[in-house]
N, C-alpha and C positions, 0 to 999 in steps of 0.2 A: 405744411403745404409750401411755405416760402422756402424753407431749407431744401425741400425736395426739388423745387423749381430752380434754385441756385445750383444745386449739385448736378442737375440734368441739363443745365444751360438754357432752360426755358425763360428764366428771369435773369436779366443782365445786370441788375443793380438793386441795392436795397438801402434805404435810409433807416438808421437804427440809433437807439441809445447805446450806451456802453454794454448792453446785454450780450452783444456778440463778442465781447472781450474774452469770455471764459470758455475756451475749449470747444466751440462748435465748429466742426469742419464743414464749411458752407460752400465748398466747391472751388471753382476756378476764377475767383475774383482777381482782377489785375490791378485795381486801384483802390486805395483807402484814403478818404478825405476826412480828417479829423477837424472838428470845429473847436479849436482851443487846445491847450496843453491839458491832458487828463489829470495832471497833478503828481504823477510819479513816473519814473523811468520805466518801471515794470508795467504799469498800465498802458503806457504809450507803445511799448513793444508788443504787448498782448493785442492791442487794437490794430496796430500796423500788421501784425502777423496773420490777420484774417485774409489778407491778400498775398498772392505769390506762393500759395501752397504747392506742395509736391515739387519743390525746387524750381518753380517758375519765377521769372522776374516780375517785379511789381513796382508800381509808382505809389509812393506814400507822400501825402500832402497834409501839412498842418496849417490851417487858416487861423492865424493868431488874432485873438481879440485885443482890446485895448487894456486888458488887465496887466498889472505890473509883471506878474509871473510869465505870461505869454510873451510880453515884450522882452523880458530878460532872456528867455530861451531863444528867441529869433535873433537877438543881438549877440548872444554868446552860445552858439550851437555846440561848442566844445564842452560846455557844462553838461549837456545831454549825451553827446556822442563819446565822451571820454570817461564815462562812469558806468559801472555795472548796475543792473537792477537792484533795487533795495532788497535786503534780506527779509524774508517773512519771519515774524517773531510769534512764536506760539509756545505755550506751556502745556506739554502733553499730559501733565498731572492735573490740569484744571478739570475738575469733576464734570462740568457741563460739556466740555470738549470731549473728554474720555467717554462719557455715556453716549454721546452722539456718534462717535467713531465706532463704538462697540455695536450700536444698533445697525450701522451700515455694514460692518463686517459680518454680523450675524445674518443679515439679509442675504449675503453672498454665500456663506458657508457656516454650518453649525460649529459651535465651540464645544470642546471637550472640557470637563470639569478641571482637569489638571493643566490646561493650556494657559499660557501667558500671552499678553498683548503688549508688544514692544518691551518685553522684560518686566512688565508690571503684573502683579497678581490681580486678577479681575473677577474671581468667582463670586465675591460678595456683590459686586455690581450686577453680574449675570443673574444671580439669585433674586436681587431686587427687581430686575426687568422681568423675570419669570413671575414674581408675585404681582407685578403690575399688568400681567397679561400680554406683554410684548413678546416674550419668549416662552417656548414650551420646552419642558425638561423631560427627556426620555432616553433611557439607555446610556447614561453618563454623558449626554450631550444636550446643549441648549440650541433649540431650533427657532428661527424667526416664525412668529405666528400672528403678528399684527397684520391688519388689512392694508396699512399705509406703506408707501415707498419711503423709507427713512431719509434718503438724501434730499427729498423735497422740503423737509422741515429744517434743514441745516443751512445757515448762512455762511458763505465763504468769507464774509467781511467782518463778522462779529460773533462772539460767543454769547452775547447778551440776548435774553429772551424778550427784552423790552421792545415795544413798538413805538416808533416816532410819530408824532402828530403835531397839530397846531396847538400852541399853548395860549393863544389869544389873538385878538385882532383889534386894530384901531382904524378910524377913518383917515383918509389921506390928509384931510385938513388939520388933523391933530398931530401929524408926524413932526412938524417943527417943534412942538411943545415937548414931545417925549423922546425923539430920536435925533441926536446931533453928535458930532464928532466928540469922542471921549465919554459919551454917556454910558452908564451901566444900568442894565435893566435886571431886576430881580423878579423871579417868578417862583411861586410855590405851587407846583403842579402836582395834583393828585392823580395817580394812575387810574 
């Protein structure tokens, strides 16, 4: 609803988390205001790129916080403007990543049994996905048969299946006893 309103010009602005950073074409935004440096050159350009689409001019503003990184960036803009975005690092042979990519590819088009994926033999993995009920095998091809949309279950930031959460809490009055400069906290967290 919000994306449609932005595309059609009914909504003139939106306040968002960095969720709009990744590839959503939200229309004719002319200004992007970022609260703080996102932490990487790539993320900054992704967020800034939400405005000024379709070769339009745009105003990009970063409101710096008092954090040392934000302050460094505003005092040394050449650090940001004179460097390319960071290179994404991925191991395509990582089994978790490979299986997720095969699921997404299978959702789009069926795989033939003799087909490779990026030069890799994948029939064993396709057979595994068939045995798990994710793919259906018929006529020398593996077809997507699961009810889910596979891309929804894939993180663009991590291959880990772990879910982050709170590991514990303490009262504010106890903080000076436990948390101070240089302290190390060890937690044995069971998933």
